[in-house]
C-alpha atoms as one frame of an Amber mdcrd trajectory, in Angstrom:
protein
   0.731  14.021  30.237   3.680  11.598  30.159   5.724  11.221  26.984   6.348
   7.528  26.239   9.259   6.210  24.260   8.467   4.097  21.196   8.537   0.378
  21.711  10.789  -2.087  19.936   7.924  -3.115  17.614   7.008   0.504  16.787
  10.621   1.331  16.015  10.921  -1.724  13.760   7.774  -0.660  11.901   9.239
   2.783  11.315  12.475   1.275  10.018  10.539  -0.988   7.640   9.014   2.184
   6.151  12.565   3.460   5.644  13.453   0.332   3.630  15.010  -1.901   6.318
  13.077  -4.960   5.181  15.407  -7.884   5.899  15.556  -9.669   9.271  19.173
 -10.401  10.202  20.396 -13.005  12.701  23.859 -13.383  14.208  25.798 -16.399
  12.977  28.999 -16.271  15.099  31.221 -14.390  12.576  28.558 -12.793  10.324
  24.971 -11.659  10.056  22.587 -13.639   7.922  19.160 -13.233   6.363  17.211
 -15.239   3.813  18.981 -13.472   0.932  22.523 -12.944   2.196  25.323 -13.595
   4.617  27.343 -10.474   5.458  30.747 -10.380   7.093  31.593  -7.335   9.269
  33.442  -5.630   6.371  30.335  -5.974   4.193  27.852  -3.965   6.245  27.418
  -0.714   8.160  25.346  -0.062  11.264  23.222   2.969  10.330  21.263   3.345
  13.563  21.201   1.736  16.991  18.307   1.706  19.491  18.525   0.364  23.028
  15.428  -0.840  24.868  15.521  -1.432  28.585  13.125  -3.882  30.186  11.113
  -1.905  32.714  10.435  -4.849  34.984  12.439  -7.748  33.583  16.168  -7.631
  32.693  15.605 -10.358  30.083  13.559  -7.835  28.095  16.627  -5.676  27.452
  17.564  -5.545  23.776  19.358  -3.591  21.089  17.892  -2.952  17.626  20.342
  -2.296  14.802  19.413  -0.770  11.424  21.954  -2.264   9.019  22.787  -1.784
   5.353  25.226  -3.643   3.143  28.204  -1.599   1.945  26.971  -1.959  -1.643
  23.586  -0.494  -0.631  21.560  -3.449  -1.989  20.408  -4.883   1.371  18.894
  -3.088   4.330  17.528  -4.809   7.392  17.257  -5.002  11.145  18.976  -7.102
  13.788  17.558  -7.495  17.294  19.935  -8.775  19.935  19.798  -9.035  23.681
  22.644  -7.582  25.642  24.495  -8.756  28.661  24.099 -12.381  29.699  21.491
 -13.121  27.021  23.383 -11.833  23.978  24.245 -14.079  21.033  27.704 -15.600
  20.790  29.830 -13.813  18.183  33.417 -13.173  17.166  35.370 -10.171  18.442
  35.311  -8.611  14.970  31.529  -8.793  14.748  31.177  -7.605  18.342  33.299
  -4.541  17.566  31.222  -3.763  14.493  28.009  -3.862  16.495  29.416  -1.827
  19.431
């Protein structure tokens, strides 16, 4: 019987159970959520998951589990990679690499 990898949604659900409850978005030089704006020096990438689109390259994405350096905020950031990735500064790009 084949062993399937978890999907993006399943992985996000597992991370929510681990306390990654915020939804981050890239805002050029920082990541933002409804409760905060974090500069690259204010957060750590705890885990990274890459999902390849089986039939469509536009389905390729990276899921980041992120926590603030003070430990008060934990959340996830989903970003495409390649041509479809969000525009961001070099500093932010290095942090997410």
